[in-house]
MITORGU-585645 format. One record per residue (C-alpha): x negated, y, z negated; residue in one letter. Coordinates in steps of 0.5 Angstrom, whole numbers, plus 500, padded with zeros to 3 digits. Example, Ala and Ser with C-alpha at 12.3 -4.5 7.8 and 13.67 -1.06 7.14 Angstrom:
2
475491484A 473498486S 
//
This chain:
545
404708549M 403710543R 398708537R 398710529E 393710524T 392713518T 386717516G 385719508G 391722504E 393726511C 397720516G 396722523I 399719528A 395719534M 401720539A 402721547L 407727547A 409733552F 404740551A 407748550A 407754554W 406760549G 413761547M 417759542L 424758542A 430754538A 433749543T 439750538A 441758539R 436759546G 432765543T 425765547A 420769543A 414771546E 406769544P 405772538G 412774536A 417771530T 419764533P 427764533A 429756529P 434752532A 440754528A 439760525P 443763519A 446769522A 451772520V 456767516G 453761516E 447757514G 443752518P 446746522A 443741518G 445742511G 443749508V 449752506A 453759507A 450764503Q 456769500P 458775504G 455772510R 461771514V 463774521R 468778520F 473782524L 472788523P 479793521A 480799527R 474803527G 470800522A 463799520S 461793516V 454790516R 455782519D 460784523A 458782530A 459789536S 462788542A 459786548S 461787555A 456780557S 458772558D 457768553L 451763554T 451757552Y 445756546N 445747546G 449746539G 457743539P 463746540V 469743538I 473738543L 479738540S 480741534A 485742528R 487747523V 490747517V 494752512F 492753505I 497757503F 495760496W 500764492G 508761489P 511767494S 510762500F 513757497A 518761494N 525761499A 528766497S 521771498S 520774505P 512770505D 516763506Y 518766512L 512769514Y 508761512A 513758517Q 512762523Q 504763521L 506754522Q 511755528A 505759531F 500755529R 504748532N 503751539Q 498756539F 493751542G 497748547T 499756551T 494760556P 491763550E 488758548Y 487755555N 482761557V 477756552I 477751555T 472753561Q 467753555Y 463746553Y 458743549Q 452738551D 450731553P 455730557G 459737558A 465734555Q 470741555H 473743549I 480741550Q 488743549L 490740543T 496740538N 492745532L 498742528G 496735527S 491735522G 493734514T 497736513P 498743510D 497746503W 502750499F 498752492D 503756487T 497757483S 496765483T 490767487P 487773483P 487779486G 480779489D 479773492V 472773494T 468768500D 467764494A 473764491S 476763499T 470757499R 472754492G 480754494E 477750500V 474746496E 479744492A 484742498Y 478736500L 479733493T 486732495G 485730502H 480727507A 475731510Y 475733518D 469735521G 473739527S 479742522T 479749520I 482751514Y 485758514E 486760507V 492765507V 494770502I 499775500P 500782500S 498782492S 491780493S 485782497Y 478779500S 472781498S 466780502S 460783497N 462790498S 466789503D 473789502T 480786506S 487790506C 488793499G 482793496G 476799495P 472798500Q 476797507L 471794512R 475787515Y 481784516C 480776517A 473772517Y 471766519H 464762516N 462755514L 459751508F 456744507V 459740500S 455734501G 454731507S 459735510N 459742514T 466744513V 469750516L 473755514Y 477762515A 480768510M 487770512L 489777507P 495780509Y 495785514A 498791509S 493797512C 494801518G 487798521T 489792522C 495792524Q 498792531V 503799531P 510796532G 508789530W 511784523T 506783518A 506775521A 504777528E 498780526N 496775522T 497770529E 493775532H 487774527F 488767527V 487766535T 481771533H 478766528E 481760530T 478761537R 470762535E 470757531A 471753535V 467755540T 460756535D 462753529P 454753527Q 453759531V 448755536D 453752542A 457760546W 456768544G 451772546N 446778543D 452780540T 456776537G 462770538E 468769543A 472774541D 468779539D 467783546P 475784546C 477785539T 482792539W 480793546S 484792549P 490792546S 493785542P 499782545F 505780545L 505772548G 507766549T 513763544G 513772543G 508771538Y 501776537G 495774541Y 487777542Q 484777549Y 480773549E 472773553W 473769560S 465767564N 470765570L 471773570T 467775566S 471781563S 477780556C 483776559V 490774556Q 491769558S 489763563I 494758567P 494751564I 494747571T 492741573S 486739576H 483733578P 477730576A 471732581P 468728586S 461727585V 456723589T 448721587T 444722593S 436719594A 431723591A 426727594S 418728593G 418723590V 410723587S 406719582A 409723576T 415727579A 421727584A 427731585T 434728584L 439729588D 448729589G 453733591T 460736587V 466737590D 470741583S 476740585N 479748584G 476747577S 471750573N 465744573T 460743570T 454737573A 447734571Y 444727571F 442722568E 436718568W 431713566G 427707566T 433703566T 441703568V 442706560S 438711563Y 436716556G 435722558N 440728561T 438733566T 439741564A 447743565V 448747573Q 455749574N 457748581P 463753580G 470751582S 471750589G 474745593G 468743598T 461739596A 455742594V 449740593S 445741587F 439737584S 434738579Q 426737579E 424731573I 415731571S 411727567G 413721569L 409714568A 406713575C 408707579A 414706575T 421704578T 426710575Y 435710575H 439716577F 445718576Q 449725578A 455727573V 459731574A 466734569A 472738569N 478739565S 480733568G 476729567G 468726568T 466723575S 459719576L 456718582G 453711581G 446709580D 440710585R 433709584S 426711586F 419708583T 414713583T 407713586G 401708585A 396711579C 391715581G 384717576S 387723572A 381729573R 381733566F 378741566F 375744559T 377750557V 374754552T 377752545P 383756545C 389758541R 396758543V 400758537Y 400760530D 406761526N 403764519R 404770520T 411770523A 417765521S 416758518P 418752521L 424749518L 426741517A 430737522S 430743526D 428742532T 424748537Y 420748543E 414750545L 411752552G 403753552I 402752561A 398757563G 396759558L 388759555C 386759562G 390752562L 393751571D 400752570T 401745575G 397741567A 400735567K 397734561A 393738555V 388735550S 390740543A 388738535N 395740532V 394743525T 399743519I 398748514V 403751508N 407744508A 412746502T 415739503A 412732505G 413729510G 412729518S 411732525F 413730531S 412733538I 416729545W 417731552P 421737553A 428735555Q 427729553T 430726548S 426725540Y 422719540P 422717533G 415718531T 410723529S 404727531T 402727523V 405727517N 403730510F 404731504K 406738500A 400744500G 396738504Q 393741511A 393736515C 390736523A 392731529N 386731536N 392729540T 393728549I 399733550L 403731556L 407737560L 413738562A 418744564P 422747558G 429749557Y 425755558Y 423757565G 415755563S 412749567P 410745561G 413744554A 414740548V 419739543E 418741535L 421738529R 418738522F 422730521N 424734513G 429734509T 427740506T 423746506G 418748511S 412748515V 406753519D 403749525L 397750529I 396749536V 388749539D 386746546V 380745549N 381742555G 387739561Y 389734566F 392734573E 
//
């Protein structure tokens, strides 16, 4: 139940929500901050890409494939650690459009003509190869949908732009060329627009350049920009005219095929820098130049790819036909007035599988638990997930869900009823400030954060709710601020409404629930605006059990 009131110039929505544990972590990128540390935004502007939600990519902030032995300011470092899923989208069924910029690509008497034809032929088969199949182990929430094998050439037509590109093709020029293509072709959010330039030009990003430029640092890159409401993914594929961007004995086309594998797979697995990666890079970065790129399916050039299945760089994963997983919803256990454990079994049927639960007060559910990985075996294994913060004396429905490359399976609906309502006990604590980010990074509009508080400031780790004062200060734009249960859907209601420059506070009761990052009690936070930022202060004075 939520009751909204307004007072004075600050509109205050009295809201029931879930509260916090003393760490602030971006739910998209998943970087947790200790109490007092700088919080991480939901989709940070990390190497090359603006935050999800409409901030344009900045010139020079691109994701580089570095030249062999070179150091690039914004290049990722290779890291031999498994990739982590950070909550953002992947491209489930990708497409690649080539933009060949220069008259030589359309001139049948030029070597660049055959170069372009070979790149197209490579692209048209790449998405259905064992080399591309490596990334089908990676997925997105909700629903744990896996990346699919795809015909990368099935999108809008390639463009042979016969205008002559400048000798120095800056990142701004590259984006402009993509925008020029989109003026005559439909935009597609699942397409990576890859710009190919001839050997007479080189690419530059700030002071760094590709082969042919004065400051050789990289061989290729990918990035994104926002145009209106569209997030446009693109890559730059310069000509590999220097030894540090070549594999000895390879043709020019084979070297560029290597670049296409790197940039395409990274754009698919981490299009907005909030899906798959580790602390130092994306899916192809741990395998850049080592092991050495190889000639694979079709005789084309490929790079090794990181596989979480083997925790190593692999050339490929065989394409096999596996059935969808078998999943069963079991009876709930540990049911109390405010919590329950959801149980199920899943047989992966020999393919890497993800599993989770849907739950809610109707068979439409509306909530999902965190995704689990029961492996790729051929026998049924049990999995479970505790949920808390439930309403007493209330019937809840749930079902187990499992997915792999063979499809998604549902375990069937079950229900349970929480225990009878009792009188909650309230315990006071000395007023205590559990969060104040005024000396750290502000919270950005439209980004979602997680805040935990249970266990801090004398609050019991088993607390079910806290009495809190929530204050918004230093707002650079007006809007509303919402606080709602961790691991639940955004409710569409506000906790505090404010105008730019106002300091607005609200006394509220915040219910606690387990967070994504290990907190026994956490909430999701969001500044509901299109632009700007705010600072947040959270003070507590008691808790409920």
